[in-house]
N, C-alpha and C positions, 0 to 999 in steps of 0.2 A: 425344562418347562414342558416340553412336548409329552414326555412320559407321564408327568404329573397330571396334565390336563386329560390325557387319554385314560389314565386310571380313575380319575375323578368322574369322568363321564360314564365309564363302564360300570363303576360301582353304583353310581346314582341310578343308571338305567336298570341294572340287575336288581338293585334294591326295590325299585318301583315295580318291576315285573314280579318279583317274589311276593311283594305285598299284595299285588292284585291277585296272584294265584292263591295266596293264603286266604284272602278275602273271598275269592270264588269258592275255594274248598269249604270254607266255613258256611257260606251261604248254601252251598250244595248239601252239606250234611244237615243244616237246619231245615232246608226244604224237604229232604228225604225223610227226616224225622217227623216233621209236621204231616207229610203225606202218609206216613205209617200210622200216625194217630188218627188221621181222617179215615184211613182204611179200616182201622179197628172200630171206629164209630159207625162206618157203613155196615160192617158185619153185624154189629149189635142191632142196628136198625132193621136189618134183614131178619134177624132172629125175632125181633119184636113184632114184625109183620105176620108171623105165623099164628099169632093169637090176637083176636079182635079186641080183647079187653086190655091188651098191653101187658099181659103177664106171661111168664115162662116157667114151666114146671120142670122138675127134675126128669120126669119121663120124656119130655120133649127133648131135653138136652142129650139124653142117652141116644136118641135117634139121630142126632145131628153129628156129622163127621166134619170136623174143622181141623185145619193145620195149626191154628193158633190155640193157645190155652184158654179155656173157658171155665170161669168159676162163678157159682151162685151162692150168695150170702143172704142170711136173714137180716132183719133190721138191727140185730144186736151183734153182727159181725161173725156169726158162726157159719162155717162152710157147709152148705147143703149139697153142693156138687162141685167136682173138679175133674176134668177129663184127663189130667196128667198125674193125679195122685188120689189117694183115699181121703175123702173129705173129712171123715171123722178123726183122722190122725193129724190134721192140720191145725195150726194155732188159730186163735181168734183173729180176724182181719179188720176189726172195727177201727183200730188206730192207724191203719195204713193211710198214707197221704191221699191217694186217689179216692179211697172210701170216704174219708172225712170231707174232701172237697165235693164229692157227689151228694152227700147228705145235706150240704149247705147250698150248693148251686145246681143240683140235679144231675150233674155229670162232673167227672174229674179225670185229670191226666197226671201221670208220674213216670219217672224213670229211675231205676235202682237195680242193685244186684239181688237176685232171688236167692233166698235161703234154701229153697227146695231144689232148684235147678242149678244153682251156682253160676249163673250167667247174668249179664246186663240185660234187663227186661224193660220194655215199654208197656205201660198199663193204661187202660181206659175203663172207667166205671160209670154206670148209669143206674139211677133209681127207677125201679119198675112200679107199676100201678098198685101192686099189692104190698109195696114197701120193701120188697126184697131188692137186693143189689146184684146186678149182672156186671161181671168184670171180665174183660178180655186182655190177654197179654201176648206180646211178640218179642222174640229175642233180637238183640242188636245185629246178630249175624244176618238176619233178614234185612235189617235196615241198611247195612253197609254193603250188601251184595251189589246194590246199584252203584254205590260209591266206588267200589273196586273195579266195576265195569268201566267207569270213566277215568280211573287213575292212570291206566296205560295211555289213553288218548291225551290226558293232560300232560303226562311226562314227555311224550313226543312233541306236543305243542310247545312245552316249556323249553326243550332243547333247541327247537327251531327259533323260538323267540330270543334265547340267549345268544345263539349264533348270529342272528341278525343284529342283536344289540352290539356284539363285538365289532362286526363290520361297520355298523353305523357310527360307533364311537371313534373308530380309526378314521373314517371319512370326515366326520365332523371336526375332529382334532386337526387333520391335515388342512381342511378348508379354512378353519378358524385361524390357524397359525401362518398361513401363506402370506398375508399382508405383513405380519410381524417379521417373518423370515426375510422378506424383501426390503425391510426397513433399513435405510441408510442414515445412521445417526450423524455421520460426518458431513452429509449433504442433505439437510432437511428439505430443501426445495424439490428434491427428486422424488419424494414420497407422495405420489399423486393418488394412490389407491389406499392410503392408510385409513384406518378406522377414524371416524370423526371424533369419537370419544378419546382417542389417543393423541389427538393433535396438541393439547396442552403439554402432555408428557414429552412428545417429540420436540416441541419448542424448548422445554426445560432442558432436555438432553442437548439440544443445539447450543444453548447458552453455556451449559456446563462444559461441552466440548470446546467451545471457543475460549472459555476461561482456562481450561486445561492446556490448550495449545499455547496460549499466551505464557502460562507458567512454565511449560516445557521449553519454549523458546528462551525465556529468561534464565531458566536453569542451565540450558546448554550454553548460553552466553556467559553466565557466571562461571560455569565449569571450564570453558575455554580460557576465560580471563585468569582463573586460578591456575590452570595448567601452564599458561604462558608466563605467569608470575613465578611460579615455583620452578619451572624449567630454566628460567633466566636468573635465578638466584645464585649468588656465589656460595651461599650456605647449603649444605646438604640437609634435606628434609625427608624423614621417614615417618610413615604412619604404621603403628603396630596395633595388632588386635589384642584382645584381653589375654591371649596366651603368649604374648611377646613375639609373635610371628610377623614378618614384614608384609603388610597389606598393599602398600604402594610407596614409591620413592621417586625423587626427581633426579635430573641428570647429574647434579653436583654430588649427590649421595652415591650414585653409581660410580662416578669418577673416584670418590673417596675410597671405596672398597676395591676398585680395580677389577671388577668382574662384569659379566653380562647381566642384564636385567633379569633374565630368566633364571639365572643362578642365585639371585638374591630374593626374588619373590617367594613368599610362603615359607621362608627359612626363619628359624628362631634366631633372634638377634644375638643370643649367647653363642651361637655357632659362628657368627660372623665377627663378633667382637668378644674375644675371650678375656677372662680376668675377673677377679672378685670385685674390682672397682665398678665395672659396668653392671654386675649383678646387684651391688648395693645401691647403685643409682636407680635401677628399675624397682627395687623394693621400696626405696624412698618415694618414688613417684606413686606407687600403689598406696602407701600409707598417708603421705601428706599432700599428694597431688602434683608435686614438682620437685626437681632436683637439678644439680649441675656437677659436671665432671670435666677435668682437664686431662687430655690424653697427649702424651709425648711420643712422636714417631721420628726418631733421629733428631734433626734440627728443626722439625716442624711441630708446632703446638696446636691442638684442636680443643675447642670448648664444646661440650655436649650439654645442651639445655633440654630437659625433658619435662613434659606436662601430661597430666591425665585428662582425657576428654570424657567426662561423665562415666557412663558404663560402656562406651564405644571402643575404648582402647587408649592408646598413648601416641603422642607426637614427639619426635626426637629431632632436634635441630643441631647440626654439626657445623661449627664455624672455625675457620682458620684464624687463630689469634696469635700467630707467630710474631707478626709485626707489633701488635699491641703488647704482647708479653715482653718483647725486646724494648719497646718504648717505656713500659712500666719499670723494667730493670734499669734502663738508662736514667729515668727520672729518680729512682731510688739512689743509684750511684751518684747522680749529679747532686742530689740533696746532701748525701753524705760527704761528697767532695767539697761542696760549697761550705758546709759546716767546718770541715777540716781546714780549708784554705783561709777562711775568715778568722778562725781561731788563732792560727799561727801568727799573723801580724798583730792581732789584738793582744795576744799573750806577751809579745815582745814589747809593745807599747806599755802595757800594764807593768811588766817586769822592770823596765828601765824607769818608769814613773815611780814605782814603789821604792826603788833604790835611791832615787833623788830625794823623795819625800822623807826618807829615813835619815837623811843627812850624812850618809856614808860616802858620798861622792866628793872627791876633792875638787876645789874650785877650778883647777886646770883641766879636769876631766869633764866638767859640766857641758862645754860645747860639744864634746864627742857624744855624750849621752843624748843631748838634745837632737843632734844630727841623726842618731839612731832612731829616736822616736819619730822625727820628721820623715825619714826614709820609709819606716814601716807604715806610718799613716798614709804616705803617698802611695805606697804599694797596695794598701788596703783600698784606697779610693780607685786605683786602676782596676783592681779585682772587681769591685762593686760595679764600676763602669762597664767592664766586659760582660759581667753577668746580666746587667740591664740590656746591653746590646743583644745578647742571646735571647733574652725574654721578648724583646721587641721583634726579633726575627720570626717568632712563633705567631705574632699578631699581624704580620704582613698579609695583604690580600691584593687582588687584581685592581681594586679601586684606587690604589696608590700608584699605579703604573703611570710613567710619563716618558716622553721621548727626550733623550739627552745625547750629548756627544761623548763617545768613549775616549776620544783624543783629549778633549778638554779635561775630563775627569782624571786621566792619567797624568797630564801636565800639572794639575792641582796637587795631586799626591806627591809628585816629585818635588815641587816647590816647597811643600811643607817639610820635607825631610832633607833638603839640601844643606842647611846649616848643621844638622846633626851629623850628616855624612862627612862634612869638612872637619868637624871637631874631632872625629876619630880617624881622619885621613883615609877615607874611603871615597872612591870616585862613583858618583851616581849619574847614570846616563839614560836618556830616553831616546829611542829610535822609532820614528813613526814612518811606516810604509803603507799607510792607509790613505787612499784617495778621498779627499773630502773630510768631513767632520767625524765620520764613523758613527752615524746615528744608530741608536739602540733603544729598545723599549724596556724600561725597568725603573729603578730608583737610583738616582745619581749619587746620593750620599752613601748608600750601601756599597755601590761599585767603588767609590773612592776609598771606603774603609777596607775593601778587599785588597786594592793595590797598596794602600798604606801599610797594612799588616805584613804583607809579603816583602815589601821593600824595607820596612823597619827590621824584620827578622834578618834580611840579607845584610843589613848594616851592622846589627848587633853581633851576629855570629861570624863576622868577617875578620880579616887580619889587617894590620896596618899596611896601607898602600894597595889594598884590595879594590875590587870593582863590583858594582851592582848595576845590572843592565836591564832596562824594561824595553822590550821590543814589541811593537804593534804591527800586525800584518793582516791580510784578509784572503779568503778563498771566495768561491762563487756565492756561498750562502752563510759563511761564518766569519767572525773576527777572531784572530788568534793573538793572545798576549803571552809573552814568555818573560819570566823574571829569573835571571841567572845571577849567581854570585860566585866569588872565588873564596868562599869562607871555609869553615871547618867541615862541612858536609854532614850527612846523617848516615849512621850505620844501617846496613841492609835489614837487620833484625828489627830496627825501630821504625822503618818506613811504614809498615801497615798500621801503626798506631798514632801517627803524628796528628791526625785529624780528630782524635778522641778528645773529649773535654777534660781539661786539667792534666793532659799528658804532656810531659816535658822529656826531652832527650837527656841522656846521662848527665846528671847535675854535677858529677865529680869533675867533668871537663869544663863546666860553665858556671862555676860558683859565683863569679863576679857579675854575671849577666842576670838582670832582673826579668821576670816574666810571670804571667798568670796561668799559662797553659791553655788559654781560651782563644788566642788569636787565630790559629789555624782552623779551629772549629767554627769560628765566625766566618772565615773565608769559605769553608766548605758549604755552609748553609746559604751564604750569599750567592755563590756561584750557582747552586742548584735552584735558588729562587729565580734567577735570570735564565733558567733553562739551559745552563751551560755545563761543562765538564771540567774537571781539574785532574791533572796527572803530575807526578813528581818523579824526577830522576836525580839521584845523588850518589856521590862516592865520598866516603869518609876521608877528610884531609884535602879534598880537591874542590869541593863546591856543590851547589844544589841548583836545580832548574825546575821551576814550576811552569807548566803549560796550561793555559786557560783558553777555552773555546766557547764563544757565545753566538747564538743565532742572530742574524740581522733583522732588526725591526720586529722582534718577536720576543715575548717573555713567556716562559713556561715554568710554572710552579711545580716542583717535584718534592716528594717526601725526602726529608733530611736523612733517612735511613737507607736510601738507594745506593747501590754500589757504584763506585766511580771508576 
């Protein structure tokens, strides 16, 4: 701004000075020219004074010695005398401008290039008393001799004026801008010596500054909020520029790559995540605006969701979906198992029913076929009942929690199974070493179902004269329940799978024992719902021990997929 103002003032001043000088020079030339005309007129008057009658003869002109050119013409324009040339050899001058003007007005003035002398000439003509015309002429050299005399002085004066103009322009610029340079737009109240004309602008700047400060504070707040959110996300988030280079990323993304932040920034994503799958994902994001990819790293699965952000670049979200993938796999397997397990008893019922309807069954075999149909139908109902129990486990929440006695629940489960145990000659015993009722927070019916399934398995897989024992004890902050039996036991290779849905131990050894394969799965989910743990010890042919631990007066819902 300072340079612009200085140049503007300098150019304006110099232009004004040059205009004045040009005007002065024009006026000077005009003045000198008029003065020359008047000088020629005075010379003519002096010549006329030599004759009282106002006439001038050729003889008189021969006697006069003048520096200027003198020409005498008759009324018809013929040259009678010329002190610079032979008059008889000259052309007729009647049509000359100054001559025509003199014939009309008595005298005339003109300026043109002379054919005789080849120079710019000033002419003055006057009509004499006898009708002749006296004409005097002077070259421009004489006119501008005075102008040349002043030209040097004018040049010196002009240089001085221009130098003063330069200094004045700098001074005016500095003084004019001093209030503006001291202007504090952030503190308008401090501008005491600001130009009055600038006060509305200063106020407007102050308003804009206040609005800008508010927006900056809001932007910083939003930026901090976004940073806090992204850095606390479990998902990795990367922002890529249009060239697929990492512009920014959060802590989870840094953890995903296992490198320092400096090693990741400004690196092409294809250098960090190799493979054609990621390249196709990026290309899809460019074409359709979004894409998804599942990445497998050992036993861990990650889902990459990508989106295009207008023309700014791309955002890539990396999520650990191992748990979800496992759950989806489990649901698929569960659905397939349910279909298979339901089909088996239904096919048996349909098969026996078709045989009986066809009339191929002997009367004495009728009760046996009906018993088969009844047993398969009952097994189907048990299977459906267990499936419903598992489904309800997924619907449990903290709103259902209640305080109940662990001892009373255990006693109820034992009472329900006493008759069954006696029928197969198995001793069922409850040992309570808990002081008081053993209060616990959870769902009493679900806890009873846990004890019932474990005790029922202990009875079913036991031997005649065997024993099933439920022992209750406590530590400082936990209740411990141990269910031990003297049954067939479980092979070591099968132990890791016994809590899986529809899993059953080797059926060749237990063909006569009915089961859905869901009981222990219900046990596992029930224990986890109560914030507890379950562990199993077993030796084939010697028996099995289940050890359950529950926190006192506390329920902790955990994911059914958690390791036990």
